[in-house]
N, C-alpha and C positions, 0 to 999 in steps of 0.2 A: 900763677895768674888766676885773679879772682874771677867767679865767673861772671860777673857784669863786665872787664874787661875782654874777656874771652867772647862774648855774647855780641857783642858790638864787632869786635874782628871778623869775627866768624860771619854774621851774619852781612855787615860790612864787603866783606871779599865777594860774599854771592851777588848782591844787589842791595845798595843802599838805603833802597825804598822798605826793606823789609825793619828797618830801623825804626820804622813807625810801630812794630808787634813789644815794643819795649817801653816802662814805665819809666818816669824821672829817675830810679835807682837803677836803672839800664838793666832790668831784669825782666822777663817778659810777663808780662800784662795776665794778669786773672783771665779776662777774658778774651786772651786769646791760647791760653790753655785750657780754656772750657771748652771752646769752637775746634782745638785738635782733640779733645775727649772725645765729643760730639762726632767728629770724623770719622775718629778710627772707628770709634760703637758703631758704625753705621755701615763703614768698611766689611766689619766681620760679622754682620746679623745679616750683610747680602744689599741694604738697602741703597746702599750707594758704589758704583763699580769705581777702579781706580779711572777709568775717563773720564766717568760725570765728575770725579771728585777734580781731577783735574782740571774741569770746566769749570767749575762752581769755586774751585778756591786753589789752583796754581801754587799758592802760598805754600801748602799744607809739605807739598814734597819738599820743600827749604824749612821749615819751621819745626818736622817733626824730628829730622837727622839733627836741625840745633838743638832742641830741646833735649835728645839721648846725649849729645856730647858734652852739654851742659851742667845736665840736672840727673843722667842716666847711670845706672849701675851697670859695673862690666859685666853682668849676663846679659843686659839688656845692650849694649854695645858691643859684644859680642855678638847676638843674634843681629844684629843691622848687615850684615854685609850678603846677609842668604837671599831677603825677600827679594822677588821678581819682578812685582810689581814698582822698586823704588826706580827702579832702575829704565823702566819701559817707559817716562817722560808722555805719560797719559795716550798712547799708544791704542788702537780699539782690541777689542776682543781680548785683553789682559785678563786673566784670571787667578784668582786666589790659588795660591799653593799651599801645601803645609806649613813650608818655611816662612810666608809673609802670615798665615795666622797666628802662628806663635810669635813672632816680632810685633802683631798689632795686641796680641794678648798680654804683653810684657807690657810695652809701651801705657797701655792703660793703668796696667796696677800705677806704674811710673806717674802717669800722668794724674789719676787719684791722689799721688802723696804730695804732689806739686805746694799745696796750702803750707803745708809743712814741712818742708825744706827749703823756702824762699829763704834767703840773708836778709829780705826789708820786712817790714810791714805793710801792708796795702790797706 
């Protein structure tokens, strides 16, 4: 299945509203990926907590896994099952553990590579 078809199906299954993050070519918009990257880095450096991210931009918790499923490496996909904070759903006092940080670091790398891996021009 092409990436664009996969993303539409994946995001629409979660919440039709998430389709707003796709461009006309049904790829993740660059501004959405930049925002994913910003919050990923903020989680890593501790300037944002999972709880505050759930309040500020709860869509991150759907878009990050969608990005991994559509564009991520096998290594990153393998890391996605371990992070505790992804399953916490914005619960209070969720602290990042080593598995969370490993996932977020690998996610940062993939997010940085997104402009080169897009199948369409923007």
